[in-house]
N, CA, C and O atoms as CSV, one atom per row, in Angstrom:
chain,resi,resn,atom,element,x,y,z
A,1,MET,N,N,-27.839,22.098,6.165
A,1,MET,CA,C,-26.761,21.459,6.441
A,1,MET,C,C,-26.737,20.903,7.900
A,1,MET,O,O,-26.761,21.780,8.764
A,2,THR,N,N,-26.699,19.761,8.286
A,2,THR,CA,C,-26.665,19.274,9.694
A,2,THR,C,C,-25.342,18.576,9.885
A,2,THR,O,O,-24.883,17.827,9.024
A,3,MET,N,N,-24.724,18.839,11.049
A,3,MET,CA,C,-23.531,18.015,11.663
A,3,MET,C,C,-24.066,17.537,12.915
A,3,MET,O,O,-24.535,18.273,13.783
A,4,GLU,N,N,-23.977,16.242,12.981
A,4,GLU,CA,C,-24.436,15.676,14.356
A,4,GLU,C,C,-23.412,14.448,14.670
A,4,GLU,O,O,-22.655,13.908,13.863
A,5,ASN,N,N,-23.566,14.179,15.906
A,5,ASN,CA,C,-22.757,12.874,16.299
A,5,ASN,C,C,-23.239,12.163,17.306
A,5,ASN,O,O,-22.516,11.568,18.105
A,6,SER,N,N,-24.716,12.172,17.349
A,6,SER,CA,C,-25.353,11.395,18.336
A,6,SER,C,C,-25.759,10.207,17.580
A,6,SER,O,O,-26.123,10.189,16.404
A,7,THR,N,N,-25.626,8.950,18.604
A,7,THR,CA,C,-25.842,7.581,18.036
A,7,THR,C,C,-27.176,7.444,17.647
A,7,THR,O,O,-27.366,6.884,16.567
A,8,ASP,N,N,-28.319,7.898,18.400
A,8,ASP,CA,C,-29.816,7.815,18.113
A,8,ASP,C,C,-30.040,8.512,16.710
A,8,ASP,O,O,-30.687,7.940,15.832
A,9,SER,N,N,-29.501,9.727,16.533
A,9,SER,CA,C,-29.765,10.326,15.179
A,9,SER,C,C,-29.128,9.577,13.950
A,9,SER,O,O,-29.619,9.542,12.821
A,10,VAL,N,N,-28.067,9.041,14.315
A,10,VAL,CA,C,-27.514,8.117,13.194
A,10,VAL,C,C,-28.248,6.952,12.869
A,10,VAL,O,O,-28.530,6.728,11.691
A,11,GLN,N,N,-28.617,6.121,13.850
A,11,GLN,CA,C,-29.401,4.906,13.768
A,11,GLN,C,C,-30.925,5.341,13.087
A,11,GLN,O,O,-31.512,4.548,12.352
A,12,GLN,N,N,-31.393,6.454,13.360
A,12,GLN,CA,C,-32.691,6.786,12.799
A,12,GLN,C,C,-32.472,7.007,11.219
A,12,GLN,O,O,-33.266,6.566,10.388
A,13,SER,N,N,-31.280,7.758,10.879
A,13,SER,CA,C,-31.056,8.071,9.582
A,13,SER,C,C,-30.754,6.855,8.695
A,13,SER,O,O,-31.081,6.854,7.508
A,14,VAL,N,N,-30.161,5.875,9.243
A,14,VAL,CA,C,-29.882,4.651,8.461
A,14,VAL,C,C,-31.058,3.995,7.968
A,14,VAL,O,O,-30.961,3.230,7.009
A,15,SER,N,N,-32.122,4.207,8.507
A,15,SER,CA,C,-33.436,3.647,7.927
A,15,SER,C,C,-33.715,4.120,6.578
A,15,SER,O,O,-34.400,3.476,5.783
A,16,LEU,N,N,-33.136,5.349,6.298
A,16,LEU,CA,C,-33.321,5.904,4.910
A,16,LEU,C,C,-32.825,4.896,3.799
A,16,LEU,O,O,-33.273,4.990,2.657
A,17,LEU,N,N,-31.934,3.970,4.125
A,17,LEU,CA,C,-31.419,3.048,3.076
A,17,LEU,C,C,-32.452,2.097,2.773
A,17,LEU,O,O,-32.440,1.560,1.665
A,18,ASP,N,N,-33.379,1.807,3.643
A,18,ASP,CA,C,-34.555,0.885,3.390
A,18,ASP,C,C,-35.699,1.486,2.511
A,18,ASP,O,O,-36.758,0.882,2.342
A,19,CYS,N,N,-35.408,2.809,1.914
A,19,CYS,CA,C,-36.389,3.307,1.237
A,19,CYS,C,C,-36.668,2.641,-0.109
A,19,CYS,O,O,-35.750,2.401,-0.892
A,20,ASP,N,N,-37.941,2.346,-0.370
A,20,ASP,CA,C,-38.090,1.380,-1.625
A,20,ASP,C,C,-37.599,2.179,-3.096
A,20,ASP,O,O,-37.413,1.548,-4.137
A,21,GLU,N,N,-37.440,3.561,-2.989
A,21,GLU,CA,C,-37.027,4.281,-4.044
A,21,GLU,C,C,-35.515,4.179,-4.352
A,21,GLU,O,O,-35.033,4.555,-5.420
A,22,LEU,N,N,-34.829,3.663,-3.375
A,22,LEU,CA,C,-33.298,3.475,-3.502
A,22,LEU,C,C,-33.001,1.938,-3.882
A,22,LEU,O,O,-32.569,1.167,-3.025
A,23,ARG,N,N,-33.237,1.547,-5.134
A,23,ARG,CA,C,-33.203,0.242,-5.502
A,23,ARG,C,C,-31.805,-0.177,-5.943
A,23,ARG,O,O,-31.470,-1.357,-6.052
A,24,PHE,N,N,-30.995,0.885,-6.194
A,24,PHE,CA,C,-29.652,0.415,-6.771
A,24,PHE,C,C,-28.688,0.742,-5.389
A,24,PHE,O,O,-28.545,1.818,-4.809
A,25,VAL,N,N,-28.092,-0.575,-5.086
A,25,VAL,CA,C,-27.201,-0.559,-3.976
A,25,VAL,C,C,-25.845,-1.281,-4.125
A,25,VAL,O,O,-25.694,-2.344,-4.726
A,26,ALA,N,N,-24.854,-0.560,-3.493
A,26,ALA,CA,C,-23.645,-1.252,-3.736
A,26,ALA,C,C,-22.879,-1.180,-2.420
A,26,ALA,O,O,-23.138,-0.230,-1.682
A,27,LYS,N,N,-21.916,-2.122,-2.019
A,27,LYS,CA,C,-21.303,-2.180,-0.727
A,27,LYS,C,C,-19.935,-2.493,-1.065
A,27,LYS,O,O,-19.588,-3.139,-2.053
A,28,ALA,N,N,-19.191,-2.004,-0.198
A,28,ALA,CA,C,-17.536,-2.270,-0.112
A,28,ALA,C,C,-17.154,-2.140,1.411
A,28,ALA,O,O,-17.591,-1.312,2.210
A,29,THR,N,N,-16.154,-3.241,1.653
A,29,THR,CA,C,-15.626,-3.310,2.885
A,29,THR,C,C,-13.921,-3.202,2.688
A,29,THR,O,O,-13.269,-3.883,1.896
A,30,ILE,N,N,-13.428,-2.254,3.538
A,30,ILE,CA,C,-12.010,-2.276,3.397
A,30,ILE,C,C,-11.436,-2.561,4.990
A,30,ILE,O,O,-12.081,-2.434,6.031
A,31,GLN,N,N,-10.118,-2.956,4.843
A,31,GLN,CA,C,-9.318,-3.280,6.088
A,31,GLN,C,C,-8.578,-2.133,6.419
A,31,GLN,O,O,-7.759,-1.707,5.605
A,32,SER,N,N,-8.768,-1.505,7.630
A,32,SER,CA,C,-7.970,-0.445,8.059
A,32,SER,C,C,-8.019,-0.328,9.719
A,32,SER,O,O,-9.100,-0.446,10.296
A,33,GLN,N,N,-6.851,-0.100,10.412
A,33,GLN,CA,C,-7.056,0.308,11.817
A,33,GLN,C,C,-7.597,1.590,11.947
A,33,GLN,O,O,-7.924,1.963,13.074
A,34,HIS,N,N,-7.752,2.347,10.959
A,34,HIS,CA,C,-8.228,3.909,11.070
A,34,HIS,C,C,-9.603,3.876,10.523
A,34,HIS,O,O,-9.997,4.881,9.932
A,35,ALA,N,N,-10.455,2.759,10.655
A,35,ALA,CA,C,-11.802,2.835,9.968
A,35,ALA,C,C,-12.794,3.756,10.759
A,35,ALA,O,O,-13.541,4.488,10.110
A,36,SER,N,N,-12.842,3.756,12.248
A,36,SER,CA,C,-13.460,4.826,12.736
A,36,SER,C,C,-13.106,6.427,12.463
A,36,SER,O,O,-13.948,7.313,12.316
A,37,ASN,N,N,-11.844,6.569,12.432
A,37,ASN,CA,C,-11.281,7.892,11.980
A,37,ASN,C,C,-11.776,8.180,10.808
A,37,ASN,O,O,-12.329,9.280,10.795
A,38,TYR,N,N,-11.791,7.544,9.694
A,38,TYR,CA,C,-12.323,7.811,8.476
A,38,TYR,C,C,-13.738,8.117,8.394
A,38,TYR,O,O,-14.097,9.042,7.665
A,39,ILE,N,N,-14.606,7.424,9.080
A,39,ILE,CA,C,-15.955,7.784,9.299
A,39,ILE,C,C,-16.092,9.423,9.707
A,39,ILE,O,O,-16.812,10.221,9.107
A,40,THR,N,N,-15.295,9.712,10.785
A,40,THR,CA,C,-15.340,11.187,11.437
A,40,THR,C,C,-14.705,12.168,10.214
A,40,THR,O,O,-15.193,13.287,10.054
A,41,VAL,N,N,-13.753,11.764,9.479
A,41,VAL,CA,C,-13.234,12.584,8.767
A,41,VAL,C,C,-14.075,12.905,7.496
A,41,VAL,O,O,-14.278,14.062,7.128
A,42,LEU,N,N,-14.547,11.818,6.857
A,42,LEU,CA,C,-15.545,11.866,5.685
A,42,LEU,C,C,-16.667,12.579,6.042
A,42,LEU,O,O,-16.955,13.552,5.344
A,43,CYS,N,N,-17.460,12.258,7.118
A,43,CYS,CA,C,-18.763,12.797,7.318
A,43,CYS,C,C,-18.519,14.147,7.747
A,43,CYS,O,O,-19.402,14.922,7.380
A,44,ARG,N,N,-17.428,14.750,8.528
A,44,ARG,CA,C,-17.223,16.114,8.852
A,44,ARG,C,C,-17.069,16.921,7.499
A,44,ARG,O,O,-17.745,17.928,7.284
A,45,HIS,N,N,-16.118,16.412,6.574
A,45,HIS,CA,C,-16.022,16.863,5.348
A,45,HIS,C,C,-17.297,17.004,4.613
A,45,HIS,O,O,-17.656,18.145,4.323
A,46,PHE,N,N,-17.969,16.076,4.301
A,46,PHE,CA,C,-19.335,15.965,3.640
A,46,PHE,C,C,-20.411,17.053,4.167
A,46,PHE,O,O,-21.192,17.707,3.476
A,47,ALA,N,N,-20.259,17.074,5.476
A,47,ALA,CA,C,-21.216,17.812,6.270
A,47,ALA,C,C,-21.285,19.445,5.955
A,47,ALA,O,O,-22.230,20.159,6.291
A,48,ARG,N,N,-20.195,19.859,5.300
A,48,ARG,CA,C,-19.911,21.150,4.747
A,48,ARG,C,C,-20.852,21.549,3.603
A,48,ARG,O,O,-21.114,22.723,3.340
A,49,LYS,N,N,-21.332,20.515,2.957
A,49,LYS,CA,C,-22.256,20.794,1.803
A,49,LYS,C,C,-23.552,19.946,1.896
A,49,LYS,O,O,-24.510,20.286,1.201
A,50,VAL,N,N,-23.644,18.865,2.710
A,50,VAL,CA,C,-24.899,18.093,2.553
A,50,VAL,C,C,-24.989,17.492,3.927
A,50,VAL,O,O,-24.049,17.406,4.717
A,51,ASP,N,N,-26.062,17.138,4.102
A,51,ASP,CA,C,-26.577,16.475,5.530
A,51,ASP,C,C,-25.736,15.406,5.809
A,51,ASP,O,O,-25.656,14.515,4.964
A,52,ALA,N,N,-25.050,15.322,6.906
A,52,ALA,CA,C,-24.357,14.121,7.315
A,52,ALA,C,C,-24.445,13.884,9.079
A,52,ALA,O,O,-24.436,14.834,9.861
A,53,LYS,N,N,-24.520,12.591,9.462
A,53,LYS,CA,C,-24.673,12.382,10.764
A,53,LYS,C,C,-23.669,11.189,11.045
A,53,LYS,O,O,-23.495,10.297,10.214
A,54,TRP,N,N,-23.012,11.229,12.286
A,54,TRP,CA,C,-22.016,10.289,12.649
A,54,TRP,C,C,-21.937,10.101,14.025
A,54,TRP,O,O,-22.465,10.913,14.785
A,55,ASP,N,N,-21.258,8.993,14.490
A,55,ASP,CA,C,-20.825,8.829,15.817
A,55,ASP,C,C,-19.526,8.040,15.597
A,55,ASP,O,O,-18.985,8.016,14.492
A,56,GLU,N,N,-18.996,7.346,16.750
A,56,GLU,CA,C,-17.730,6.799,16.687
A,56,GLU,C,C,-17.663,5.481,15.625
A,56,GLU,O,O,-16.597,5.227,15.064
A,57,THR,N,N,-18.729,4.755,15.413
A,57,THR,CA,C,-18.755,3.639,14.503
A,57,THR,C,C,-19.639,3.669,13.400
A,57,THR,O,O,-19.627,2.720,12.616
A,58,ASN,N,N,-20.481,4.719,13.212
A,58,ASN,CA,C,-21.488,4.870,12.148
A,58,ASN,C,C,-21.700,6.108,11.802
A,58,ASN,O,O,-21.861,7.022,12.611
A,59,GLY,N,N,-21.718,6.250,10.319
A,59,GLY,CA,C,-21.996,7.440,9.739
A,59,GLY,C,C,-23.031,7.335,8.571
A,59,GLY,O,O,-23.154,6.272,7.963
A,60,ILE,N,N,-23.833,8.520,8.234
A,60,ILE,CA,C,-24.606,8.469,7.110
A,60,ILE,C,C,-24.631,9.827,6.435
A,60,ILE,O,O,-24.741,10.845,7.119
A,61,VAL,N,N,-24.532,9.874,5.127
A,61,VAL,CA,C,-24.402,11.081,4.355
A,61,VAL,C,C,-25.483,11.050,3.287
A,61,VAL,O,O,-25.535,10.129,2.472
A,62,ASN,N,N,-26.332,12.045,3.295
A,62,ASN,CA,C,-27.496,12.219,2.202
A,62,ASN,C,C,-26.885,13.196,1.221
A,62,ASN,O,O,-26.758,14.403,1.429
A,63,PHE,N,N,-26.463,12.440,-0.044
A,63,PHE,CA,C,-25.968,13.227,-1.020
A,63,PHE,C,C,-27.176,13.313,-2.059
A,63,PHE,O,O,-28.089,12.487,-2.073
A,64,PRO,N,N,-27.079,14.474,-2.986
A,64,PRO,CA,C,-28.129,14.495,-3.958
A,64,PRO,C,C,-28.459,13.388,-4.796
A,64,PRO,O,O,-29.571,13.266,-5.311
A,65,VAL,N,N,-27.387,12.461,-4.968
A,65,VAL,CA,C,-27.569,11.371,-5.671
A,65,VAL,C,C,-27.854,9.936,-5.022
A,65,VAL,O,O,-27.900,8.872,-5.640
A,66,GLY,N,N,-28.032,10.123,-3.676
A,66,GLY,CA,C,-28.439,9.077,-2.863
A,66,GLY,C,C,-27.843,9.026,-1.541
A,66,GLY,O,O,-27.354,10.058,-1.079
A,67,VAL,N,N,-27.827,7.963,-0.892
A,67,VAL,CA,C,-27.508,7.890,0.651
A,67,VAL,C,C,-26.153,7.077,0.833
A,67,VAL,O,O,-25.997,6.073,0.139
A,68,THR,N,N,-25.294,7.412,1.617
A,68,THR,CA,C,-24.211,6.399,1.819
A,68,THR,C,C,-24.091,6.194,3.267
A,68,THR,O,O,-23.984,7.222,3.934
A,69,SER,N,N,-24.087,5.013,3.917
A,69,SER,CA,C,-23.823,4.697,5.262
A,69,SER,C,C,-22.465,4.040,5.407
A,69,SER,O,O,-21.978,3.279,4.571
A,70,MET,N,N,-21.937,4.382,6.473
A,70,MET,CA,C,-20.473,3.854,6.927
A,70,MET,C,C,-20.638,3.101,8.278
A,70,MET,O,O,-21.297,3.494,9.240
A,71,ASN,N,N,-19.926,1.952,8.182
A,71,ASN,CA,C,-19.840,1.310,9.582
A,71,ASN,C,C,-18.467,0.820,9.881
A,71,ASN,O,O,-17.814,0.227,9.022
A,72,ALA,N,N,-18.016,1.050,11.072
A,72,ALA,CA,C,-16.741,0.651,11.629
A,72,ALA,C,C,-16.841,-0.483,12.370
A,72,ALA,O,O,-17.629,-0.406,13.313
A,73,ASN,N,N,-16.184,-1.671,12.194
A,73,ASN,CA,C,-15.967,-2.712,12.992
A,73,ASN,C,C,-14.663,-2.633,13.608
A,73,ASN,O,O,-13.685,-3.188,13.107
A,74,VAL,N,N,-14.615,-1.976,14.657
A,74,VAL,CA,C,-13.214,-1.678,15.430
A,74,VAL,C,C,-12.378,-3.058,15.748
A,74,VAL,O,O,-11.163,-3.153,15.580
A,75,GLU,N,N,-13.228,-4.117,16.238
A,75,GLU,CA,C,-12.551,-5.169,16.604
A,75,GLU,C,C,-11.832,-5.889,15.335
A,75,GLU,O,O,-10.773,-6.507,15.448
A,76,GLU,N,N,-12.491,-5.741,14.199
A,76,GLU,CA,C,-12.050,-6.571,12.933
A,76,GLU,C,C,-11.189,-5.595,12.078
A,76,GLU,O,O,-10.691,-6.071,11.058
A,77,ASN,N,N,-10.922,-4.105,12.410
A,77,ASN,CA,C,-10.517,-3.229,11.713
A,77,ASN,C,C,-10.902,-3.073,10.291
A,77,ASN,O,O,-10.084,-2.989,9.376
A,78,GLU,N,N,-12.375,-3.032,10.130
A,78,GLU,CA,C,-13.085,-2.935,8.999
A,78,GLU,C,C,-13.930,-1.823,8.725
A,78,GLU,O,O,-14.662,-1.491,9.657
A,79,LEU,N,N,-14.004,-1.182,7.693
A,79,LEU,CA,C,-14.972,-0.162,7.360
A,79,LEU,C,C,-15.795,-0.391,6.063
A,79,LEU,O,O,-15.291,-0.444,4.941
A,80,THR,N,N,-17.027,-0.510,6.322
A,80,THR,CA,C,-17.969,-0.892,5.276
A,80,THR,C,C,-18.777,0.307,4.867
A,80,THR,O,O,-19.190,1.089,5.723
A,81,PHE,N,N,-19.018,0.477,3.582
A,81,PHE,CA,C,-19.724,1.594,2.875
A,81,PHE,C,C,-20.953,0.845,2.304
A,81,PHE,O,O,-20.753,-0.280,1.848
A,82,VAL,N,N,-21.975,1.263,2.287
A,82,VAL,CA,C,-23.291,1.084,1.526
A,82,VAL,C,C,-23.819,2.151,0.978
A,82,VAL,O,O,-24.250,3.078,1.664
A,83,CYS,N,N,-23.850,2.139,-0.550
A,83,CYS,CA,C,-24.412,3.396,-1.065
A,83,CYS,C,C,-25.679,2.959,-1.797
A,83,CYS,O,O,-25.706,1.961,-2.518
A,84,ALA,N,N,-26.656,3.701,-1.593
A,84,ALA,CA,C,-28.034,3.499,-2.254
A,84,ALA,C,C,-28.438,4.554,-3.072
A,84,ALA,O,O,-28.227,5.691,-2.649
A,85,SER,N,N,-29.053,4.392,-4.314
A,85,SER,CA,C,-29.477,5.488,-5.295
A,85,SER,C,C,-30.784,4.962,-5.835
A,85,SER,O,O,-31.193,3.814,-5.662
A,86,MET,N,N,-31.452,6.002,-6.566
A,86,MET,CA,C,-32.506,5.675,-7.362
A,86,MET,C,C,-32.167,5.363,-8.810
A,86,MET,O,O,-33.089,4.946,-9.510
A,87,SER,N,N,-30.926,5.514,-9.364
A,87,SER,CA,C,-30.659,5.108,-10.682
A,87,SER,C,C,-29.255,4.496,-10.696
A,87,SER,O,O,-28.519,4.744,-9.740
A,88,ALA,N,N,-28.815,3.715,-11.699
A,88,ALA,CA,C,-27.574,3.075,-11.844
A,88,ALA,C,C,-26.493,4.225,-11.934
A,88,ALA,O,O,-25.358,4.102,-11.474
A,89,GLU,N,N,-26.944,5.309,-12.547
A,89,GLU,CA,C,-26.087,6.420,-13.004
A,89,GLU,C,C,-25.639,7.230,-11.566
A,89,GLU,O,O,-24.499,7.636,-11.337
A,90,GLN,N,N,-26.718,7.354,-10.728
A,90,GLN,CA,C,-26.500,8.068,-9.445
A,90,GLN,C,C,-25.578,7.239,-8.431
A,90,GLN,O,O,-24.859,7.727,-7.559
A,91,LEU,N,N,-25.750,5.874,-8.732
A,91,LEU,CA,C,-24.990,4.830,-7.751
A,91,LEU,C,C,-23.593,4.991,-8.071
A,91,LEU,O,O,-22.733,5.100,-7.197
A,92,GLU,N,N,-23.291,5.012,-9.614
A,92,GLU,CA,C,-21.947,5.196,-9.974
A,92,GLU,C,C,-21.300,6.406,-9.464
A,92,GLU,O,O,-20.131,6.398,-9.076
A,93,HIS,N,N,-22.064,7.471,-9.459
A,93,HIS,CA,C,-21.488,8.680,-9.091
A,93,HIS,C,C,-21.130,8.749,-7.650
A,93,HIS,O,O,-20.035,9.169,-7.275
A,94,GLN,N,N,-21.994,8.363,-6.902
A,94,GLN,CA,C,-21.944,8.151,-5.476
A,94,GLN,C,C,-20.624,7.255,-5.076
A,94,GLN,O,O,-19.801,7.619,-4.236
A,95,LYS,N,N,-20.569,6.253,-5.680
A,95,LYS,CA,C,-19.366,5.242,-5.525
A,95,LYS,C,C,-18.129,6.026,-5.792
A,95,LYS,O,O,-17.163,5.836,-5.053
A,96,SER,N,N,-18.049,6.894,-6.773
A,96,SER,CA,C,-17.016,7.578,-7.227
A,96,SER,C,C,-16.655,8.714,-6.165
A,96,SER,O,O,-15.498,9.005,-5.861
A,97,ILE,N,N,-17.607,9.217,-5.729
A,97,ILE,CA,C,-17.386,10.394,-4.563
A,97,ILE,C,C,-16.735,9.733,-3.356
A,97,ILE,O,O,-15.797,10.305,-2.801
A,98,ILE,N,N,-17.188,8.552,-2.920
A,98,ILE,CA,C,-16.407,7.753,-1.787
A,98,ILE,C,C,-15.237,7.450,-2.201
A,98,ILE,O,O,-14.301,7.866,-1.520
A,99,SER,N,N,-14.994,6.806,-3.180
A,99,SER,CA,C,-13.656,6.263,-3.665
A,99,SER,C,C,-12.700,7.356,-3.868
A,99,SER,O,O,-11.555,7.104,-3.493
A,100,GLN,N,N,-12.910,8.520,-4.380
A,100,GLN,CA,C,-12.091,9.602,-4.579
A,100,GLN,C,C,-11.625,10.125,-3.188
A,100,GLN,O,O,-10.440,10.254,-2.881
A,101,HIS,N,N,-12.791,10.441,-2.296
A,101,HIS,CA,C,-12.449,10.873,-0.995
A,101,HIS,C,C,-11.452,9.958,-0.163
A,101,HIS,O,O,-10.471,10.382,0.447
A,102,MET,N,N,-11.800,8.839,-0.227
A,102,MET,CA,C,-10.995,7.716,0.473
A,102,MET,C,C,-9.606,7.826,0.012
A,102,MET,O,O,-8.710,7.778,0.855
A,103,ASP,N,N,-9.291,7.987,-1.392
A,103,ASP,CA,C,-7.955,8.175,-1.852
A,103,ASP,C,C,-7.345,9.258,-1.322
A,103,ASP,O,O,-6.169,9.184,-0.963
A,104,THR,N,N,-8.038,10.357,-1.210
A,104,THR,CA,C,-7.638,11.568,-0.679
A,104,THR,C,C,-7.154,11.438,0.891
A,104,THR,O,O,-6.058,11.867,1.253
A,105,TYR,N,N,-7.955,10.892,1.659
A,105,TYR,CA,C,-7.682,10.752,3.063
A,105,TYR,C,C,-7.003,9.569,3.655
A,105,TYR,O,O,-6.771,9.396,4.852
A,106,SER,N,N,-6.715,8.776,2.666
A,106,SER,CA,C,-5.906,7.458,3.200
A,106,SER,C,C,-4.529,7.486,2.659
A,106,SER,O,O,-3.961,6.478,2.238
A,107,ARG,N,N,-3.989,8.718,2.684
A,107,ARG,CA,C,-2.555,8.693,1.962
A,107,ARG,C,C,-1.520,7.763,2.813
A,107,ARG,O,O,-0.540,7.280,2.247
A,108,ARG,N,N,-1.752,7.555,4.059
A,108,ARG,CA,C,-0.666,6.859,4.856
A,108,ARG,C,C,-0.944,5.224,4.559
A,108,ARG,O,O,-0.150,4.412,5.036
A,109,GLU,N,N,-1.994,4.800,3.826
A,109,GLU,CA,C,-2.089,3.422,3.728
A,109,GLU,C,C,-2.674,3.158,2.220
A,109,GLU,O,O,-3.377,4.017,1.686
A,110,GLN,N,N,-2.390,2.074,1.638
A,110,GLN,CA,C,-2.840,1.832,0.371
A,110,GLN,C,C,-4.226,1.062,0.545
A,110,GLN,O,O,-4.146,-0.030,1.109
A,111,LEU,N,N,-5.430,1.471,0.151
A,111,LEU,CA,C,-6.612,0.913,0.343
A,111,LEU,C,C,-7.229,0.651,-1.052
A,111,LEU,O,O,-7.150,1.480,-1.959
A,112,ASP,N,N,-7.813,-0.480,-1.169
A,112,ASP,CA,C,-8.369,-0.907,-2.581
A,112,ASP,C,C,-9.846,-1.203,-2.169
A,112,ASP,O,O,-10.186,-2.132,-1.436
A,113,ILE,N,N,-10.658,-0.303,-2.731
A,113,ILE,CA,C,-12.112,-0.319,-2.604
A,113,ILE,C,C,-12.749,-1.125,-3.704
A,113,ILE,O,O,-12.609,-0.681,-4.843
A,114,LYS,N,N,-13.425,-2.239,-3.539
A,114,LYS,CA,C,-13.861,-3.155,-4.557
A,114,LYS,C,C,-15.260,-3.125,-4.235
A,114,LYS,O,O,-15.623,-3.781,-3.258
A,115,TRP,N,N,-16.213,-2.389,-4.978
A,115,TRP,CA,C,-17.513,-2.448,-4.809
A,115,TRP,C,C,-18.421,-3.639,-5.323
A,115,TRP,O,O,-18.021,-4.217,-6.334
A,116,ARG,N,N,-19.578,-4.062,-4.749
A,116,ARG,CA,C,-20.274,-5.317,-5.247
A,116,ARG,C,C,-21.731,-4.790,-5.027
A,116,ARG,O,O,-22.172,-4.104,-4.105
A,117,ALA,N,N,-22.328,-5.280,-6.085
A,117,ALA,CA,C,-23.984,-5.086,-5.979
A,117,ALA,C,C,-24.522,-5.681,-4.615
A,117,ALA,O,O,-23.894,-6.465,-3.904
A,118,VAL,N,N,-25.697,-5.219,-4.384
A,118,VAL,CA,C,-26.308,-5.833,-3.084
A,118,VAL,C,C,-27.614,-6.142,-3.661
A,118,VAL,O,O,-28.485,-6.670,-2.970
């Protein structure tokens, strides 16, 4: 289990999403003034059990079912998630993990996560 917050480390880890084995990919973007905070909260939480790296605007989590990257566009108040897995079932599980945790951590605001295939 690794918990980091260095920008170089996060950028290197994002290259995992380009892996040919992770053919099933979904993306979702939400509007929130707390986009950057969600990255920190989610990655810190996930880092208790799996490898997670993050900085102020990017995060990456290596789940057993795939890789999730997070990117906050602070100027636009947007948070984008990209989930990549080796199977459709793993992708669905990963999307469910992210959606459920966002429901838990976004109690102050109503967020609607709509996933789309990439």
